[in-house]
N, C-alpha and C positions, 0 to 999 in steps of 0.2 A: 267313559272317561278315557279309555285307551285310544278310541277313535279321535277324540278331540286333541289328545296329546300328539298323535301321529300327524294330524292335519297341521297343527301348529309347528311341528318339526319340519315338515315339508315346506311350508311357507317361509320359515326362517332360512332354510337352506337355499331356496331359490333367490331370496332377497340378497343374501351374502354373495352367492355365485355371480349374479348379474351386476352387482355393484363393485365387487372387489376383484373380478376376473374380466377386465375390459377386452382382452384379446381373445374373445370367443370366435368360433368359426365364421359366423355371419359378419362380425365386425372386421375380421381379417380380410375378407373379400372386399368389403366396402373400402377399407383402408388402401388396399392394393389398387383398386380402380381409381380412387381419388388421386393417389400418387401418380399413376400413369397419366391421368388427365393433366396434372400439374406439369409433368415433364414435357408432354407434347406441346403444352402452351408456351413453355419457356424456350424450347428448341424446335421451331417449325421444320418439317422435313425439307422444305425447299431452301432453307438456310444452311443446311449441313454441307460440308465440303464434298464435291463430287469428282469423279474420275473424268479425265478429258482424253479423248483420242484424237491424235494429230497424224494425218496421212500426208507424207511428203513425196511428190512425184516430180520428175523432170531430169535435168541434165547433170553435169559434173558438180554444180554448186550444191545440189541436193546430195549427191554421192559423197561430197566432201573432199574433192581433189584439192591439194594444197594445204590440208590440215595436217600438221606435223604429229598430232596425237592419234590420228586415225579413228577418231570417235564420230565422225560424220559432219564435219564443217560447222554450220550454224546450229545444228540440232541440239547438241548437249547444252549449249548456252541458252537457247530458248526454253528447253526443258527445265533448266534450273530456275529461270525467271518465272515460269508459269507455276511451278510447284511452291514458290514462295507466297503465292497469292492465297488469301484466306478462303476464297471460294473454291479452290482446287485442292483435292486430296492427292491425286496422282495424275501425271501426264504421261500417256503411253504414245511413243513415236514409232511409226512404221515408215521405213525408208525404202522407196522404190526408185531412187536416183540412178541414172546410167550415164556414164561419161560419153560425151559426143552426141547425145540425143538432140535431134532437131524436131520441129513441129510435126512432120509426117510420122516419125517413130513414136512420138508421144501419143498421138492418136491411136496407134497400134497397141501401145502399152495399156491404154485405157480399155481395151477390149479383152484383156487377159482376166482370167477368173479371180486371181488373188487381189489384183488392184481394184476390180469392181466391188468385190465383197468388202474390202477394207473401206472404200469410199462410202458405201451404203451406211456404215456405222460410224463414220467420222464426225467429230464436232468441228474440226478445222481441216481444210485441205490446202497445203502450201504447194505452189507451182513455181518452178524455175525453168524458164525456156526462152529461147530467142537469141541467146549469145552465139550459139553455133550456126544459126541461120545467117546472122550478120557476118560471122567469120568465114562462112562458105563463100560469100560474095568477095570478101577481101582476098581470099586465096585464089579465086578465079581471075581476079583483076589486079593482082599484086603489083605488077609493073606499071599499070596505068589506071589507078583507082580514081573513079569519078562519081559524082553525086548521083547521076542518073542510073548508074549500075545497080543501085539499091532499090529502085522504084518497083521493078517487077517482082523481086523477092519479097518486098514489104507487102504487096498485095496478097501474095500467097500466104505470108505469115498472118495477116489479118484474118483471112478466111479460115485458116487452120486453128488459130487461137480461139476464134468464136466457136468453132465446133468443139474445142476442148472444154471451154467453160460450160457450154450447153450440155455436153455429155456428163460432166460432174454434177451439174444441177439436176439433170434428169435422174441420175442415180441417187442423189441425196439433196432434195430441194432446201432442206433446213441447214445444210452445212455452211460454214463461213469459209469463203475462199480468199486466200492471199496470193497475189501474183507478184513475185519479186521483179522490180524494174531492172532494166539493163544499165550498165555503167560502161564507161569508155576506158578499156585497158590499153588502148592503142596510142594514147597521147605521148607515151615515151618512144614509140616507134615512128609515129606520124605526126610529130608536133608541128610540122609545117603545113599540115592539111587541116584547115579550120573547119572544113565541112564534116569531119568525123563527129564532132560534138553535136552538130546539127542533125546528123543521121540518127544518133542515139536518142536524142530528144524527140525526133519525129516518130521513131518506132515506139517510144514510151507513151507518147500522146495517143498513138493508135491503140495501144493496150488499154489506156485509161478510158478511151471512148467505148471499147468493147465491154469493159467491166461495168460501165455505167448503166448498161441495159439489164443487169441482173441484180437481184436483191442479195445483200450480204456478200458482196464480192468487192474486194478492196485492193488497190494498187499500193505497193510498198516502194517508196522512192529511195534509191540508194546512190544515184548518180553523183549527187553532191558530196557524199561521204568520201568517194575516191578522188574527186577533182579538187576538193578543198583541204584535204588532209596534208599536213606537213610530214607525217610519217609515211613510210612505205607500207602499203596495205596489200601489196601483191606478192604472190608466191614467186619463186625463182624462174618460173616460166613466163612471167609478166602478163599473165592472163587470168589466172585464178586468184582468189583472195588467200592471204596467209591467215594465221591464227587470229591476229588482231582484226583483220578485215572481216572474218566470219563472225567474230564477237559483235562488231559494230552493226553488221547486217541483222543479227539476232535481236539486238537492242531496238533497231528500227521496226522489225516485225512486231516485237512486244509492244512498242509504243502505239502501233497501228491497232492492235487488238484492244489495248486499254482504252483508246479513244472511242472505240465502238461498243464499249461496255462488256468487258471480259466476263463479268459475273453472269451475264445473260446468255453466254455461249454454252454453258454446261447444261446438261439435261439427262433425263433417264434414257438409257439405251441398253441393249443387250451387249454384254461383254463379248468381244470377238475373240476367236482363237488366235493366239499370237503366231504370226508367220515366222519363217526362218530368218528373215531379214529385219526383225524387230530390233530397234536400237535401245539398249538399256545399258 
């Protein structure tokens, strides 16, 4: 009789336990797993905002000469625009701009350890170069500036720019390259020389031709911004952009990136150690 009573008690206990205590250990595990699957299905990993690394190399336009705030010319404006995008969590900018840099010095810069390591992990590489190459011809022939004076220098520029893009793509084939076009700051100085606009356009066409040979390499047109604006977009040296000019340049860069699918530019990568010249 006692055995029957004990057996009945155990069965009753087990029945109550499993029916009125639903959060047993086994069901907790299943619940957690099911919840995890549900979350993964709702928010795919590839749709989560990602960090973006932007490496900027080149001349004084990258350094930010003419920027009254001293924040780096177009960089802070572009950073702000990028970080407003839903697909981007944070945009990290690395500024390797050097005032007065011409194409020969840019190639040398690309051989330095810091620049090479930064480019290897970059999502976007922005290049500003060529303005000082043009200015070099102007200075040499200031008293008698002619169209043919630029031909020899343009051939050297073409060769060096091609090596520059090739080097960047060798270091990081998946990077998106933006090359800022040249603009004519000389129209206030040489308004009577119609050939100056032709020279700038000719050099820009050369740059476009070079970029067309590479994947994910884009030309950023800015010549029209300075020629067509009723506002003064130049710094007091009549060569570099002022704050407004840099903002418009950044907007044009951002438009170029958006037109090429900005959400596709972000990807998994190893976070690089921030260099001393990181702009934040």
